[in-house]
C-alpha positions as CSV (number, residue, x, y, z in Angstrom):
1,M,4.5,-11.8,10.2
2,I,2.9,-9.6,12.3
3,G,3.4,-9.6,15.7
4,A,1.8,-9.0,19.0
5,D,0.2,-5.9,19.8
6,N,0.7,-3.1,18.2
7,Q,3.7,-4.9,17.4
8,Q,5.6,-3.0,13.8
9,A,6.7,-5.1,11.1
10,T,8.5,-3.7,7.9
11,R,7.5,-4.8,4.7
12,Q,10.6,-6.4,2.7
13,S,9.2,-9.0,0.1
14,A,9.9,-8.7,-3.3
15,G,7.9,-5.9,-5.2
16,E,6.6,-4.3,-2.3
17,S,8.0,-0.7,-1.1
18,S,9.4,-1.1,2.7
19,E,6.4,0.4,4.5
20,T,6.5,0.1,8.6
21,I,2.7,-1.7,9.3
22,C,0.8,-1.6,12.6
23,R,-2.3,-3.7,12.6
24,T,-5.3,-2.8,14.9
25,P,-5.3,-4.8,18.3
26,H,-8.9,-5.5,19.1
27,L,-11.5,-6.9,16.5
28,N,-13.8,-4.2,16.9
29,G,-14.5,-0.8,14.4
30,E,-12.4,-0.7,11.0
31,L,-11.3,-4.1,11.6
32,A,-14.7,-5.8,12.2
33,R,-16.1,-3.9,8.9
34,F,-12.4,-5.0,7.0
35,V,-13.1,-8.9,8.0
36,A,-16.8,-8.2,7.3
37,L,-16.3,-7.4,3.7
38,L,-13.4,-10.0,3.2
39,F,-15.9,-12.6,4.5
40,T,-18.3,-11.4,1.9
41,D,-17.2,-10.0,-1.6
42,G,-13.4,-10.7,-0.6
43,C,-10.8,-12.7,-0.3
44,V,-7.0,-13.4,0.7
45,S,-5.2,-15.8,-2.0
46,P,-1.5,-16.5,-2.4
47,K,0.8,-14.6,-4.5
48,G,4.0,-16.2,-5.3
49,K,5.7,-15.4,-1.2
50,S,3.1,-13.0,-0.7
51,W,-0.3,-12.4,-0.2
52,R,-3.1,-10.9,-2.4
53,I,-6.6,-9.4,-0.2
54,Y,-9.2,-8.4,-2.5
55,F,-12.8,-6.9,-2.6
56,V,-14.8,-6.8,-5.5
57,N,-18.5,-5.2,-5.9
58,K,-20.6,-2.8,-7.3
59,S,-21.4,0.0,-5.1
60,V,-18.2,2.5,-4.7
61,N,-19.1,3.0,-0.9
62,L,-17.9,-0.4,0.2
63,I,-15.0,-0.1,-2.1
64,D,-14.2,2.7,-0.6
65,L,-14.7,1.4,2.9
66,F,-12.7,-1.2,2.0
67,R,-9.6,1.2,1.7
68,E,-10.6,3.5,4.7
69,C,-10.5,0.0,7.3
70,A,-7.6,-1.7,5.7
71,I,-5.9,2.1,6.2
72,A,-7.3,2.6,9.9
73,S,-6.1,-1.7,10.4
74,F,-2.9,-1.7,9.1
75,A,-2.2,2.1,9.2
76,I,-0.8,1.5,5.5
77,S,-0.8,4.3,3.1
78,Y,-3.4,5.3,0.4
79,D,-1.8,4.2,-2.4
80,R,-1.3,0.8,-1.3
81,V,-4.8,0.2,-1.8
82,H,-5.5,-0.1,-5.6
83,I,-8.6,0.5,-7.0
84,R,-9.4,-0.2,-10.4
85,S,-12.5,-1.3,-12.4
86,I,-13.2,-5.1,-13.7
87,K,-13.9,-5.0,-17.5
88,N,-16.4,-7.2,-19.5
89,T,-18.5,-6.7,-16.0
90,N,-21.3,-4.5,-15.1
91,K,-19.8,-1.4,-13.2
92,M,-17.9,-3.6,-11.1
93,F,-14.8,-2.3,-9.3
94,A,-12.0,-4.2,-7.4
95,A,-9.8,-3.1,-4.7
96,V,-6.5,-4.9,-3.9
97,I,-3.9,-4.9,-1.5
98,N,-0.6,-6.6,-2.2
99,S,0.6,-7.6,1.8
100,K,2.8,-10.7,3.1
101,E,2.6,-9.1,6.6
102,I,-1.0,-8.3,5.9
103,G,-2.0,-11.3,4.4
104,N,-0.2,-13.4,7.0
105,Y,-2.2,-11.8,9.9
106,L,-5.0,-12.4,8.3
107,V,-5.4,-15.8,7.2
108,E,-3.1,-16.9,11.0
109,R,-6.0,-15.2,13.1
110,F,-9.1,-15.7,10.9
111,G,-8.7,-18.7,8.7
112,T,-9.8,-19.0,5.0
113,F,-12.1,-16.6,3.9
114,R,-13.5,-18.8,1.2
115,T,-16.8,-19.8,1.4
116,L,-17.8,-21.1,-2.0
117,R,-17.5,-25.4,-2.3
118,F,-14.3,-26.5,-3.9
119,S,-14.5,-28.0,-7.1
120,N,-15.0,-31.5,-5.6
121,G,-17.9,-30.6,-3.7
122,S,-16.0,-30.1,-0.6
123,L,-16.7,-26.8,2.0
124,P,-13.8,-24.8,3.2
125,N,-12.9,-24.9,6.7
126,T,-14.8,-21.5,7.3
127,R,-15.7,-19.9,10.4
128,L,-16.6,-16.3,11.5
129,P,-14.2,-15.0,14.6
130,V,-17.9,-15.3,16.6
131,K,-16.4,-15.5,20.2
132,S,-13.8,-12.5,19.3
133,L,-16.2,-9.8,17.6
134,I,-18.6,-10.5,21.2
135,E,-16.3,-10.1,23.4
136,E,-14.4,-7.4,21.8
137,R,-17.8,-5.4,21.1
138,G,-17.6,-5.5,17.1
139,V,-21.1,-7.5,16.1
140,Q,-22.8,-4.5,15.2
141,D,-19.9,-3.4,12.9
142,F,-19.3,-6.7,11.0
143,L,-22.9,-7.3,10.7
144,R,-24.0,-4.0,9.3
145,T,-20.9,-4.5,6.5
146,A,-21.9,-8.2,6.0
147,F,-25.5,-7.3,5.4
148,S,-24.8,-4.4,3.2
149,C,-22.4,-7.2,1.2
150,D,-24.3,-10.0,1.1
151,G,-27.8,-8.9,2.3
152,G,-30.9,-7.1,1.2
153,V,-34.8,-6.2,2.0
154,S,-38.1,-7.7,0.3
155,L,-41.3,-5.9,0.5
156,Y,-44.1,-7.0,-2.0
157,P,-47.4,-8.0,-1.9
158,A,-48.9,-11.3,-2.0
159,S,-52.4,-12.5,-2.4
160,R,-54.5,-15.6,-2.4
161,N,-58.0,-16.5,-2.8
162,G,-59.0,-12.4,-2.5
163,K,-56.8,-12.1,0.3
164,R,-54.4,-9.8,0.1
165,W,-51.0,-9.0,2.6
166,L,-46.9,-8.0,2.2
167,I,-44.2,-10.2,2.5
168,R,-41.1,-8.6,4.5
169,T,-37.8,-9.8,5.0
170,V,-34.2,-8.9,5.7
171,F,-32.2,-11.5,4.7
172,L,-28.2,-12.6,4.5
173,S,-27.4,-14.7,1.7
174,C,-24.7,-17.2,2.4
175,A,-24.4,-20.8,0.8
176,H,-21.8,-22.1,3.7
177,P,-23.8,-24.2,6.6
178,K,-21.3,-23.2,9.1
179,L,-21.2,-19.6,8.5
180,R,-25.0,-19.5,8.4
181,S,-24.8,-21.0,11.8
182,D,-22.2,-18.2,13.1
183,Y,-24.3,-15.4,11.7
184,M,-26.9,-16.9,14.1
185,L,-25.1,-16.8,16.9
186,L,-23.8,-13.3,16.1
187,L,-28.0,-12.0,15.4
188,D,-29.0,-14.0,18.5
189,S,-26.0,-12.0,21.0
190,L,-28.0,-8.6,19.9
191,G,-31.5,-10.0,20.5
192,I,-32.3,-10.5,17.2
193,T,-34.3,-13.8,16.1
194,A,-33.8,-15.0,12.6
195,R,-34.5,-18.3,10.7
196,N,-31.7,-19.9,8.9
197,V,-33.4,-21.3,5.9
198,S,-30.7,-23.7,4.5
199,G,-33.1,-24.5,1.1
200,D,-32.6,-21.0,0.3
201,N,-29.1,-20.2,1.5
202,K,-30.5,-17.7,3.7
203,I,-30.9,-15.9,6.9
204,K,-34.6,-14.4,7.0
205,I,-35.4,-12.1,9.6
206,E,-40.0,-11.5,9.1
207,D,-41.5,-10.1,12.1
208,E,-42.0,-6.0,13.2
209,I,-40.4,-6.7,16.6
210,N,-37.1,-8.4,15.2
211,I,-36.9,-6.2,12.2
212,T,-37.3,-3.3,14.4
213,R,-34.4,-4.5,16.1
214,F,-32.4,-5.1,13.0
215,R,-32.7,-1.6,11.9
216,E,-31.9,0.0,15.4
217,K,-29.1,-2.5,16.4
218,V,-27.5,-2.8,12.6
219,G,-28.9,-1.6,9.7
220,F,-27.3,-0.8,6.3
221,I,-24.5,1.2,5.4
222,E,-25.7,4.5,3.8
223,E,-25.9,4.7,0.4
224,T,-25.8,0.8,-0.5
225,M,-27.6,0.5,-2.9
226,I,-30.2,-2.8,-4.2
227,T,-28.8,-4.5,-7.2
228,D,-30.7,-5.5,-10.0
229,H,-31.2,-9.0,-9.2
230,S,-34.2,-7.0,-7.1
231,R,-37.5,-7.2,-9.4
232,Y,-39.2,-3.9,-7.6
233,W,-36.4,-2.3,-6.2
234,R,-33.4,-1.9,-8.2
235,G,-31.5,1.6,-7.3
236,Y,-33.2,2.2,-4.4
237,E,-31.3,2.5,-1.1
238,K,-31.2,-1.1,1.1
239,Q,-32.0,1.1,4.4
240,N,-34.7,3.1,2.8
241,V,-36.3,0.2,2.3
242,L,-35.8,-1.3,5.3
243,N,-37.7,2.2,6.9
244,L,-40.3,1.7,4.7
245,I,-41.1,-2.5,5.5
246,L,-41.3,-1.0,9.1
247,A,-43.7,2.5,8.4
248,S,-45.6,-0.2,6.3
249,Y,-46.9,-1.9,9.4
250,S,-49.1,1.0,9.9
251,H,-50.0,2.1,6.7
252,P,-49.7,-1.3,4.5
253,K,-52.1,0.2,1.8
254,T,-49.5,2.6,0.9
255,I,-47.4,-0.2,-0.5
256,F,-49.9,-2.1,-2.1
257,D,-50.5,1.4,-4.2
258,L,-47.2,1.7,-5.1
259,P,-46.7,1.8,-9.0
260,Q,-44.2,-0.8,-9.1
261,F,-47.1,-3.1,-7.9
262,R,-49.8,-2.1,-9.9
263,R,-48.7,-4.6,-13.0
264,D,-49.0,-7.9,-10.4
265,D,-52.0,-7.8,-9.1
266,D,-52.5,-11.3,-9.6
267,I,-49.2,-11.7,-7.6
268,V,-49.7,-15.5,-5.2
269,Q,-48.3,-16.7,-2.3
270,P,-46.9,-20.3,-2.9
271,A,-48.5,-22.8,-0.2
């Protein structure tokens, strides 16, 4: 088990070469990013007497970030993080670390990283390290990474009775109600007001003031792309569309006239 701050431990478990591991003492910078990756598209699961630390994503830049943060947080070698493509998927990649010491440290400090319900319908006892992130100034790094993985942007026109307007939203998808509450606390600590929309399993930021604050204090990791789930913005960088949302408050007509919306002049906003 990894001990006190800056204490070193040597891996001796089966299937692992002997290597000194140092852990980052504070939950800021690389460690905050690393933990956010695990809470969104990652997991820490038992592997015999050891642990498998796992992250899956389509964005190569986020896969690379996982490796960079692991190296910086635990002083492991570059080749300890194994990266591979996943067969029979649409260009998904996995980054994997097998480590008893790192796994022990993560589950002892942060608990479970599981966010989905168990087969019996119960929720895992998962929580974000809100207090530590706020006290150790890791909130911005954590949220930027979390929103880059499980968050996104919506920008599209709506109309009703001849009136048109724009839907502008920055959102984070999260099915676990406790985690949504924790995310709300982290956003609030930065002065960002959002809505916890349980019906959609999302946190939504929907007005100019708070979207501006989000861009200034959080934003998205560069080169993180919008996925195919988006009807209008697939293949665009999340940060670029965020910038476009804010520009649209001054020049909404430029958005209405975009070619991807011309076929949807009859879009109706539900009541």
